C-alpha positions in Angstrom: 157.6 124.7 112.9 154.1 123.4 112.7 152.2 122.8 116.0 150.0 119.7 115.8 147.4 119.1 118.6 146.9 115.5 119.6 143.6 113.7 119.9 143.9 110.2 121.3 140.8 108.1 121.2 140.0 105.2 123.5 136.5 103.7 123.8 135.1 106.6 121.8 136.5 109.1 124.3 139.3 111.7 124.0 142.0 110.7 126.4 145.6 111.1 127.3 147.9 108.4 128.5 151.2 108.6 130.4 154.1 106.8 128.7 151.6 104.8 126.7 150.2 103.1 129.8 146.5 102.4 129.4 146.1 102.2 133.2 147.1 105.8 133.4 144.2 107.2 131.3 142.7 110.6 131.8 139.6 111.5 129.9 139.1 115.0 128.4 136.1 114.6 126.3 133.5 112.2 124.8 133.5 113.3 121.1 136.8 113.2 119.0 135.1 115.1 116.1 134.1 117.9 118.4 137.7 118.1 119.7 139.0 118.2 116.2 136.7 121.1 115.3 137.8 122.9 118.5 141.5 122.7 117.7 140.7 123.8 114.2 138.8 126.9 115.4 141.8 127.7 117.7 144.1 127.8 114.8 145.5 124.3 114.3 146.4 123.6 110.7 146.7 119.9 111.3 145.8 117.5 114.1 147.2 114.2 115.1 144.6 111.5 115.8 145.4 108.1 117.3 142.9 105.3 117.5 144.2 103.6 120.6 141.7 100.7 120.3 142.8 100.2 116.8 146.5 100.2 117.8 145.8 97.4 120.3 143.6 95.2 118.2 145.4 95.9 114.8 142.1 97.1 113.2 141.1 100.7 113.1 137.5 102.0 113.5 136.3 103.4 110.2 133.3 105.1 111.9 135.9 107.3 113.6 137.3 108.3 110.3 133.9 109.2 109.0 133.1 111.5 112.0 136.5 113.3 111.7 136.2 113.9 107.9 132.9 115.7 108.5 134.6 118.4 110.4 136.7 119.6 107.5 139.9 120.0 109.6 143.0 118.3 108.3 144.3 115.4 110.4 146.9 112.7 110.3 145.6 109.3 111.5 147.3 106.5 113.3 146.4 103.4 115.2 145.9 100.0 113.6 147.0 101.0 110.1 149.2 98.1 109.3 148.5 97.2 105.6 148.5 99.1 102.3 144.8 98.4 101.9 143.9 100.1 105.2 146.3 103.0 104.6 144.8 103.6 101.2 141.3 103.5 102.6 142.1 106.1 105.3 143.5 108.5 102.7 140.4 107.9 100.5 138.2 108.7 103.4 140.0 112.0 103.8 143.0 111.6 106.2 145.7 114.1 105.1 148.3 111.5 106.2 148.4 108.0 107.7 150.8 107.2 110.6 152.2 103.7 110.5 154.2 102.1 113.2 153.9 98.4 113.7 153.9 97.6 110.0 157.2 99.4 109.6 158.8 97.9 112.6 157.8 94.4 111.4 159.8 94.7 108.2 160.8 96.7 105.2 158.4 94.9 102.8 155.3 96.1 104.6 156.4 99.8 104.7 157.3 99.7 101.0 153.9 98.4 100.1 152.2 101.2 102.1 154.6 103.8 100.6 153.7 102.6 97.1 150.0 102.7 97.9 149.7 106.2 99.4 152.8 108.0 98.3 155.4 109.7 100.5 153.4 112.9 101.0 150.6 110.9 102.7 152.8 108.7 104.9 154.3 109.3 108.3 156.2 106.5 110.0 156.2 106.4 113.8 159.5 105.9 115.5 158.4 105.2 119.1 161.6 104.9 121.1 162.1 103.1 124.4 165.6 102.5 125.7 167.0 103.2 122.3 164.8 100.7 120.4 161.9 101.3 118.0 158.7 99.9 119.4 155.6 98.4 117.7 152.4 96.7 118.7 151.0 99.6 120.7 154.5 100.2 122.2 154.7 96.7 123.5 156.9 94.9 121.0 160.6 95.8 120.7 162.1 96.3 117.3 165.5 97.3 116.0 167.7 100.2 117.4 165.8 103.5 116.6 168.8 104.9 114.7 169.1 101.8 112.5 165.3 101.9 111.9 165.4 105.6 110.9 168.2 105.0 108.5 166.3 102.1 106.9 163.2 104.3 106.5 165.1 107.0 104.7 166.8 104.4 102.4 163.3 103.0 101.6 162.0 106.4 100.4 160.1 107.5 103.5 160.2 111.3 103.9 158.6 112.0 107.2 158.8 110.4 110.7 157.0 110.9 113.9 159.5 110.5 116.7 158.3 109.8 120.3 160.4 109.4 123.3 158.1 107.0 125.2 159.7 107.8 128.6 158.6 111.5 128.3 155.2 110.9 126.6 152.3 112.4 128.6 154.6 113.6 131.4 154.9 117.3 130.3 158.4 117.1 131.8 160.1 118.1 128.6 160.8 116.5 125.2 163.3 113.8 124.6 165.8 116.0 122.8 168.5 113.3 123.0 166.2 110.9 121.1 165.4 113.5 118.5 169.1 114.3 118.0 170.1 110.7 117.6 167.4 110.0 115.0 168.2 113.2 113.1 171.9 112.4 113.0 171.1 108.9 111.7 168.8 110.0 108.9 169.1 113.7 108.3 166.9 113.6 105.2 163.8 112.7 107.2 161.4 115.5 108.1 160.9 115.0 111.8 157.7 115.5 113.8 158.6 115.5 117.5 156.2 114.1 120.1 156.1 113.5 123.8 156.8 115.6 126.9 155.8 119.1 125.9 154.5 120.9 129.0 155.6 124.5 128.6 156.2 127.0 125.8 159.9 126.7 126.4 159.7 123.1 125.4 158.2 124.0 122.1 161.0 126.5 121.6 163.6 123.8 122.4 162.1 121.5 119.8 162.0 124.2 117.3 165.7 124.8 117.8 166.4 121.2 116.8 165.2 121.9 113.3 162.1 119.6 113.6 159.4 120.1 111.0 156.6 119.9 113.6 155.8 119.1 117.2 152.8 117.2 118.6 151.3 118.7 121.7 148.7 116.9 123.8 148.1 117.1 127.6 149.4 120.6 128.0 146.8 121.9 125.7 144.0 119.9 127.4 145.0 121.2 130.8 145.2 124.8 129.6 148.8 125.4 130.2 148.9 127.4 127.0 146.7 127.9 123.9 147.2 126.7 120.4 147.9 130.3 119.4 150.6 130.7 122.1 152.1 127.4 121.0 152.2 128.5 117.4 153.9 131.7 118.4 156.5 129.9 120.4 157.2 127.6 117.4 158.2 130.6 115.3 
């Protein structure tokens, strides 16, 4: 299982939120590109970058893309990527994958356009789950049941999904294994990237046991609870 360190960017800073609440922001750095380089040096094969400002306003910051690409560390990019044009531009800039949430929640036609534009290998669809429903609009807009949403993605040709249990995100209290299980059962052909709640190495082991393809780890790494190398070892 791949371990993917998270880099959430707000106002140009590297931050972590708790359950997606912007009022519960903790700042860990002032340069996302420097953080990307650091995770790469520590052994990360891929990082997960979220433009939180872009998620809120529906328009990503391309200057952020440029700074990240300069570090030559692979990353998947989310936040404000809601059209095929923007998704294609991000891949052209150098993002290994684009992560799309709101556009997918809004309807099947939008996700098919993005899928056609970048191809399935460059697309991850976010399934952000609160009380059983997929959320969009920066986790503020309720969509369909998460299991129904996952099934629809698989039927549309999506191959990879990022599943976040919002209730656990940023808490380090443990991953939402029940949410992962429900999504996997509904759409077993999707490769799943688990996100949210990892605070100990045992949590990584638990996610690995589900058969997930990868796990995103954020606050626990920033607070030094374990290293990237230790996380990678636990994932095996």
